[in-house]
C-alpha positions in Angstrom: 0.2 0.0 0.0 0.9 3.3 -1.1 1.3 6.7 1.4 -0.7 9.1 -0.2 1.0 12.2 -1.4 0.4 15.0 1.7 -3.1 16.1 -0.1 -2.7 15.8 -4.0 -4.4 17.8 -6.1 -7.7 16.3 -7.1 -9.9 17.9 -10.0 -13.6 17.0 -11.1 -12.2 14.5 -13.7 -9.9 12.7 -10.9 -13.1 12.8 -8.7 -15.4 11.5 -11.4 -12.8 8.3 -11.4 -12.4 7.7 -7.8 -16.6 7.5 -7.9 -16.8 5.2 -10.5 -13.6 3.0 -9.3 -15.2 2.9 -5.8 -18.3 1.4 -7.2 -17.0 -0.5 -9.8 -13.4 -1.8 -9.2 -13.7 -4.0 -12.2 -14.6 -2.1 -14.9 -12.3 -1.3 -18.0 -10.3 1.1 -18.7 -12.3 2.1 -22.1 -15.7 2.0 -20.1 -14.2 4.0 -17.5 -13.2 6.4 -20.1 -16.4 6.1 -22.1 -18.2 7.2 -18.4 -16.1 10.4 -17.3 -15.4 11.5 -21.2 -12.0 10.9 -21.8 -10.4 8.2 -24.2 -8.6 5.1 -22.6 -4.8 6.8 -23.0 -5.9 9.7 -21.0 -8.2 7.8 -17.8 -5.3 5.1 -17.8 -2.7 7.5 -16.9 -4.7 9.0 -14.5 -5.9 5.9 -12.6 -2.2 4.9 -12.8 -1.1 8.5 -11.3 -4.1 8.2 -8.7 -2.5 4.7 -7.8 1.7 6.0 -6.8 0.0 8.9 -5.2 -1.6 6.7 -2.4 -5.0 8.0 -3.4 -6.0 4.4 -4.7 -5.2 2.4 -2.0 -6.1 -1.3 -4.1 -8.8 -3.1 -5.5 -10.5 -5.9 -3.5 -13.4 -8.3 -4.2 -16.1 -7.7 -1.2 -17.5 -11.3 -0.1 -20.6 -11.7 0.8 -19.9 -12.7 4.8 -23.4 -15.1 5.0 -21.7 -17.0 1.9 -19.0 -17.7 4.2 -20.3 -18.8 7.7 -20.0 -15.2 9.0 -22.9 -13.9 10.1 -22.3 -12.4 13.3 -20.9 -9.2 13.5 -19.7 -7.8 16.9 -18.6 -4.3 18.2 -16.1 -4.2 21.3 -15.0 -1.4 23.1 -11.7 -1.7 25.2 -11.0 0.5 28.2 -7.5 0.2 29.2 -6.5 0.3 32.8 -3.6 2.0 32.1 -1.9 4.0 28.9 1.2 4.6 27.5 2.9 4.9 24.1 4.2 1.3 24.4 0.6 -0.3 25.7 -1.2 1.5 22.6 2.1 -0.3 20.8 1.5 -3.9 21.8 -2.2 -3.3 21.5 -1.8 -2.7 18.2 0.4 -5.4 17.5 -1.6 -8.0 19.1 -4.9 -7.2 17.1 -3.7 -6.7 13.9 -2.3 -10.3 13.8 -5.9 -11.4 14.4 -7.9 -12.3 11.1 -11.4 -12.4 12.9 -10.8 -8.3 13.4 -11.4 -6.6 10.3 -11.3 -2.9 12.0 -9.3 -1.7 15.3 -10.0 1.9 15.6 -7.9 3.6 18.6 -10.7 6.5 20.0 -11.0 9.4 21.6 -14.2 9.6 24.8 -14.7 6.6 27.4 -13.1 4.3 26.1 -9.8 3.5 24.2 -10.4 1.3 21.7 -13.0 0.1 19.4 -13.3 -3.2 17.4 -15.2 -4.9 14.7 -14.8 -8.5 14.2 -16.8 -11.1 11.8 -17.4 -14.0 13.2 -19.9 -17.5 12.6 -21.2 -18.0 16.2 -21.2 -16.9 19.7 -18.9 -19.4 21.0 -16.4 -17.8 18.6 -16.6 -14.8 19.8 -16.3 -15.8 23.4 -12.9 -17.2 22.1 -11.9 -14.2 20.4 -12.8 -11.8 23.4 -10.8 -14.0 25.7 -8.0 -13.6 23.5 -8.0 -10.0 23.2 -8.3 -9.6 27.1 -5.7 -11.8 27.4 -3.3 -10.7 24.7 -4.2 -6.8 26.0 -0.8 -5.9 28.9 -2.9 -4.1 31.1 -6.0 -5.5 33.3 -9.4 -3.5 30.9 -12.6 -3.9 30.7 -14.9 -4.6 27.8 -18.1 -3.8 26.3 -20.0 -5.7 23.5 -22.3 -5.0 21.1 -24.1 -8.2 18.3 -24.9 -6.3 15.5 -29.0 -7.7 14.6 -29.6 -6.2 11.4 -27.3 -4.4 9.1 -28.9 -1.1 8.4 -25.8 0.1 5.9 -22.2 -0.4 5.4 -20.6 0.8 2.2 -16.9 1.6 1.3 -17.8 4.0 -0.8 -16.2 7.8 0.3 -18.4 10.6 -0.8 -16.3 12.6 -3.1 -17.1 16.4 -3.3 -15.4 18.9 -5.1 
């Protein structure tokens, strides 16, 4: 993954390219060019530039969680009993290597980390929570939220000028 350039300059065409690619990552450069009003060569160069600049971070297949038996979506708030750069780094290292953890965010507020995990069943969640709490270097507390219905989930970022 490339590190994005500091605030790369994006014009109207770049934003249109990004909007289309977020929704249709497998579109051909010819089709993309037709949709935004450029020929294949200039649109391809713009896409390559956006990739080089780190604006486009990759292309991915979106997998249906139910199709692979991962119906249970949980969020966990974790509160550390003590905080230091070393503790934060150790928590970061531990949670990055847990494949069930889809996202982990260090946040401000009444707790320290918000973790998003996708699992098959509640027994797996009990194991994951135990593993998380065991790997965290300082005693901590947690609150869990099991998702009953996913109302909206997207990776598409709004691109306004």
